[in-house]
Residue, then its C-alpha position, 0 to 999 in steps of 0.5 A: m797314548n802312555k800313561y804318563l806323556l814326556a814333555a821336552s822342554i826346548l829351552s835346554a835344547n841347542f838353538s843351533y841346530l833346534g829343528k833337528e834336536i826336537n825331530d832327534v828327541i821325538i824319535a827318541g819317545i817324547d810325546i809333546i814339545h813345551f815351547d817356553i816364551m819369556d818376556n824379561h819383564y813378567v821372568p828374568n829371561l827372554t827366550i822365543g817366540p811365533i816366528v820360532l814356533k812356526s819354523l818348526r812347523d814348517y820343519g815338519i815337526k807334527n807333534l803336539i805342542d803346549v806353548h807356555l807363555m811367562v808374558k804379561p800381557v798375554d792375549n796377543l801373544i795368545i793369537s800370534c802363537a795359535k796362528a803360528g802353530a800351537d796345540y796347547i797354551t797356557f799362560h800364568p794367572e798373574c798376566s792377564d786382566h782377565i783370565d777367563r776372557s784369555i782362556s776363551l781366546i784360546k778357543k776361539y782360535g783354536c788350541k786348548a787353553g792351559l793355566a800355570f801356577n808358579p810355586s806361591t801362586s795358590l790353586h784357587y783361581l780354580d775354583y771359577i775355570m775349571d770347565k774351561l781348562d784343558l790342561i793345568l801346569i804347576m811349576s815346580v821351580n820358580p820361572g825363568f831359567g832352566g836347570q833349576k832344582f824341584i822345590p820339594n814341598i811343591f809334591n804337596k801341590i801336586i798331591q792338591a791338584r791332582k785331588i781338585i780334578n778329580q772332585n771336579k771329574k774333568n778331564i784335566l790334564l796335570s802337567i809338572d815342570g821344572g827339576i824333574n830329574i832321573n831320580n824324583i821323577n816316579k815320585v813327581a809320577r805317582s803324585g798325581a802328575d799327567i805330564l812331566v816336563l824334561g828339559s835340562t835332564i834330556f838335552k844336557n845329559s852325558l847320554s843319548y836322548k834314546k838311552i835316557i828316555k828309555q831310562i825315565k820309562i824305566e823308572l815309571k813302570 
């Protein structure tokens, strides 16, 4: 494994040939596929669902897929996404009536569990579930749309989350999502990230996927 894992947020990809887009970024050096599901209820956008996830597995995509659920309620989609081929399923605490039960449901269906935190969501939820989590996702923008600017105050939250993980001596990945670009990715990584989620920086860039990912990896050295 690399010291830092790069995840491609396919929300910014070209959906007219999504399978090829994902295959191309994997060949260019992406480690994880970040799969955003939004419901136009919890967040003001409507995206894709388990059918698209299954189609990517059927297409031959074998890399890790982290399904980021921005939906309320969440439990039914946990089951559907697990059956469709998710590796990680990450949800927001505000979307579950019983966080512990939702995490247990993810585990029951053979996936690893993540909890996502909006910029204004307190990390206090971690006090009760650290022993069951595999991933913590810190949103560095308000969820709903790609292409937003990184919120500077989130650096403190990343540092805090890393401190909590280290103090508890847990093997939990810390993922950061939103507004990461070539100019701030080094600072995001040094603040404590394991996984760096990139959307527009990859898919909307004038450079080829191979060239921009190479530049990103140079910044991370």
